[in-house]
N, C-alpha and C positions, 0 to 999 in steps of 0.2 A: 318187137313182134314183127315177124316176117310177113310180107304181103300175101303169100299164098296160104297162110294158116287160116283155118276156120274154127269157130268156137263151138259149133254144134253141127251134127250131121245135117246135110241138105243135099238137094239134087240140083245140078246145073243143067239147064236145057237150052244152051246157046247153040245148039247143033245136035249132036248125039247126046243123049242123057248120060250124065256122069254123077255117081255118088261121091260127094265130098265128105271126108271123114276126118275129124280132129285127131291129131297125132296123140297116141297114148290112151285114147278113150276105151279101147277094148281091154286094156290092162286095169283101168280104174273102175269099170262097171262089170257087174255079173254077166255071165254068158246069156242068160235069159233076157236081160235088159238090152244087150247088144242086138240079139235077134229081133226083139220088138222094135228097136229103133230102125233097123234095116227094113223090116216089114212095113213100117210106117212110111218111110221114104219111098219104097217101091210102090206103095199104094198111090202116092201122088202121081207117079209116072203112069201107072195103069189106068188111073182115072182121067188122065189128060189135063191135070191141073195147070200145067205150064201154058196151055193154050188160053185158059181163063186169065192167067196172070198177064199174058201179052195183051189181051183185051182190056184188062184193068189199066195197063200202062197207056194204051191208046186213049182210054177214057180220062186218065189223069192229064194227058196232054191237052185234051179238049175242055175238060170240066174241072180243073184244079180249084177254081174259085167257088164251086158249088158245095155248100156244107152237106147236102144230101148225098152227093157222090162219096164223101169221106165216110159217112155212116154206112152206106151200101158196101163200100170197099172193106170196111172193118168186119161187117157181117159176113161177107164172102170168105174172108180169111178165117174167121172163127168156125164157120160151117165146114170149110175145107179141112181144117185140122181135126175137128171132131169126127168127120166122116172117115178120115184115114186112121184115127185112133180106134174107131169101131171095127174096121176091117181087121 
């Protein structure tokens, strides 16, 4: 497996937002599913979810030892994904 391959569509926001797409996914999935996946990832960008992830990483650095932090982080992730699915 090459280093630059991704297993699922995602957005990288280490500067300018970039959609990372697995090679061959558009051939394996129906067009409506591809459109839904792209819309989902673009919803993350429009909601500014990458800023929340940066805050989570800062919290991870400070509170990695706190079990409550891990529960809140998991809940944030689930809520973020459900909100993008709903859009």
